[in-house]
N, C-alpha and C positions, 0 to 999 in steps of 0.2 A: 465138156465145159472146162475152162481154165482152172487150175488148182487155186483154192482160196488160201493165200498165205496170211491173211489178216481177218479171220472170222470175227463177227460181232453180232449182237442182237440175236442170240441163238434160242431165246425163249426162256432161259432160266433167270434166276435172280442174282447170279454171280457175275461180277466184273473181274477182268484179269488184265494185268499189265505185262506186256512182253517187249523184248528188245526189237527195235526197228531192224528190218531185213534188207533195206536198201540204203545206198549212200545218201548223205545229205547234200554234199557238194560233188557234182559229177565232173566239172571242168577244172581248169587251172588258170594261172595268171597269163598264159600265152594265148588264151582263147576268148578274151573279152576285156572290158574296161576296169574290172575290179582288181584291186591290188591284193597282195598276199594277206595283209592284215585284215582286209575286209572279208576275204574268203574264209579266213580262220575264224573271224567273229561269227559269221553266218553258220559255219560248221558247228561251232560250240553252242550258240544260242538259238539258232533257228530263224533269225531275222536280221535285217539291216535297215536303219532309218537314215535317210539323207535329208538334212535341213535345206530347204530352199533349192531344190533341184530345178525348179522352174522359176522364172523371173516374175516380177509383179505384173508385167504386161501380159505374160502368158497365163498367169493365174486369172487375170481379169477376163481374158478371152474364154477360158474354160468356164468361169462362173457365168458369163453371159450365155454360153451354150447350155449349161446346166439349167439356168433359170428358164430359158426358152423351152427346154424339154419338160420341166416341171409344170409350166403353164399349160403345155399341150396335153399332158397326161393327167392333170388334176381332176378333171371331170370324166375321164375315160374309165370305163369298167372293162378291164382286161386282165387275163391271168398273169401277165408279166408286170403289171403294176400292183404293188403290194401296199395296202393301207395300214396305218397303225390300228391296233385293236381298240375299238371303242370310239374311233374318230375317222374323219375323211382325210387326215394328214397322210401324205405319201411317205412310206418307209423305204421302199426300194423300187427302182425301175430297172428291169432286166433287159438283156440283149441290146444294149445301146450301141454296140459295135456293128450291129446290122441295121438298126433303125435310123441312125443319124450319120451323115457323111463325115462330119467333123470328128466324132468319137471313133468312127471307123479308121480314119487317118491317124488319130492319136494312138490307137491300139497297135499301130505299125511303126510308131516313132522309134527310131534306132536308139535314142537315149535310154529308153526303158527295155526295148526288146533285146538289145545286145547283152544286157545284164542277165535277163532270163535265159538266154541261149548259153551264156557262160556257166551259170549255175547248173543247168541241166545238160550241158554238153550235147546239144542237138538243136535242130530247128524246132520252132514252137508254133502253136496255133492258139487262138483264144477259145478255151473251153466254155468259159462263162464270163459275162460282163454285166455290170450294173452300176447304177448310182445309188448310194446309200445316203439317206437324209434323216438326221435325228433332230427334230425341231426343238426349240427351247420350251421348257416346262412340260412338254408332252412326249418327248422321245423315250421309247421304252428300251429296256435292256436287251442285249443279246447274251444268252447264258453261255457258260464255258463249253467249248466243243473243239474237236479237231475236224477241219473241213474234209480231210482225207477219209475219215470214218464214214461220213455221209456219202461222199463221192464214190467210195468203194462199194458200200452196201447198196445204195439206191441208184447209182449211175454206172457202176461197173468199171471204175478206174482201177487197173490192175496193180500198179506199183506207185510208190511215193516218188514221183518224178514230175512234180508240178510246183509252180511258185505263184503266189498271189502278189499283185502290185496294187497298192492303194495310194492314189494321188490325193493329197489333202487340199481341199478347196476353201476351208475356213480354219482359222486358228484353232488348234486343238489344245485346250487347257486341261488341267487336272480335274476341273469341276464340270465340264460339259460332256461327259460320257466318252472319253477317248478309249481307243482300243487298248486292252490290257493283254499282255503276253507272259507266259511262264518260260523263262530262259531254260534251254536244254530239254524242254518237253518233247521236242521233235524226235528225240532219240528213243522214245518209248511209245508203244501203241496201247491204247486203252480199249479193250473189248467191252462194249457197253451191255448192260443187262436189258432184258425185255425183248420185245419184238417190234417190227415196223408195221404200223397200221396201214391199211389200204389207202392210197392217195394221201400219204402222210404229208407231202409237200404243201397241200392246201391249208394246213394249219401250222406246219413247222416254220414257214417263212414269216409268220407273225409271232409265234412262240414255240420254240423248239422243245420237244419233250422226248422223242425217240432219238437215240444216238447221243444222249447226254451222259457224261461220266458221273459216277457216284461220288459221294463226298469223300470216301476213304481214298479213292484213286487220286482225286484232286489234291487232297492233303499230302499224299505221298509225292506227287509231282512237285508241289511247292517246297516240301522239305528237301527233296533232291536238289532243288535250286537254291538251297541255303536260305529259304524263306523269302526269296525275292519274287516280286511280281512287277514287271516293267510296264510303263505306260508310254504309248506312242504319241507324245505331245510335241508340238512344234508349230511354226507359222504356216500359213497357207503357202502352198508350193512345195512342201515337204513330200517325200515319197517313202513309203514303207514297202519293203519286199519281205515276205515271210513264207516259210516252208509250208507245204500243204498239210503237214502233220503237227505243226506248232499249236499247242493248246492256247486258245484265246477267247476273249469275250469282252463285253463292255457293260458298264452300269447305265441306268437310266439318266436322262438329262433333265434335271430340275432347275438348271440355270436359265437365264434369259437368252443365252447364246447358242444358236443352232450349230450343228456339226454336219458337214457333208463331205463326201469323197467320191471319186471315180475309182472303180474297182475292175481290174482285169485279171483273169486267171489264165496264166500261160502254162499249157501242158506240152510235154514233149511229143513230137510226132511219132515217137517210138513207144508211146504209152497211151494209145487211143483207147476209148471206152469199148468194153465188151458187154456181155449180158450182166446185169446187176448181180452181185454176189449174194444179195439178200433173197433172191428167188422171185422177186416181183417184176412187173413190167418196168421198163426204163421211165424215168421222169420226163416231162416235156422238153422239147428242144431248147426252149428259152432258158432252161436251167443247166443243160448239159449238151453242148453241141456235138452231134454225131454225123450230120449230113454235110457233104461237100467240104470235107476237111482239106485245107490247103496250108502248107507251111507259109508263115509270114515272110515276106521279103521286106526287110526294114527300109523305111523311107526317111528322108530328111525332114525339114521343118513343116509340120502339119498346120502351123499357124499362118503360113503365108497366104493361104486361101482366104482366111478371115481378114487378114490385114488388107488384102486387095479388094475385098467385097464392099 
């Protein structure tokens, strides 16, 4: 088995913080659309937010596709459709890049794929995709976590060489549960206490309890960031790229305004999943793609098909 450079959930009650062992930015300015100051910001903070990367017309097309998917999935009982705790409201729909032809094309759109390729300095594939929906008044919180910790322990992602792309489809305000990020937290790895329960994904997708950092570690990360917690606020059409190890979370939405986004995880083709480092069986395919992995060949306008339909 491959050596575990990022152990976590070893069964004791102690959390540990260690330095990251992988680069944050793998590429350079000659290998993609990002400028030096953008690469430097990502290197230092672990994320990049672009306001209005998509036009109003493109946002409308994405919203229509999202609404169609939500209507189709609303009454469906399936593992890849996650409902809010205590209600029938949809929280997430996974594997949209396989289920829907438009979202499949969107996941290959060169406007976002070339940024991922530049950050990771390699071709990429979609390891995970989903729609996140946080309804007004009812949307629950996502507690603080590093995606990499879960993907490493439960899915077998070897190294920190993946980037998440979140396309904002509704205006993100300070008050409707926007994503919060701790600048610079990608430089540190929090080994979480406890153990992973069997079939942990069945409950963690609604409320995460395994792989959650302790309060002392969170306090240390925020203090390291000079007390700053950033919020990914902006108009519909904004796009957030953030490193797989950036500590993030979101509060519940008690405002009347829903919040939704399309989410693609781009993993380097040189960082494909192996046996989970936590010792359990791999999670289902809809959470972590392992089969028929192919490098994305970036395409042009994915909206043309919708415009012509």
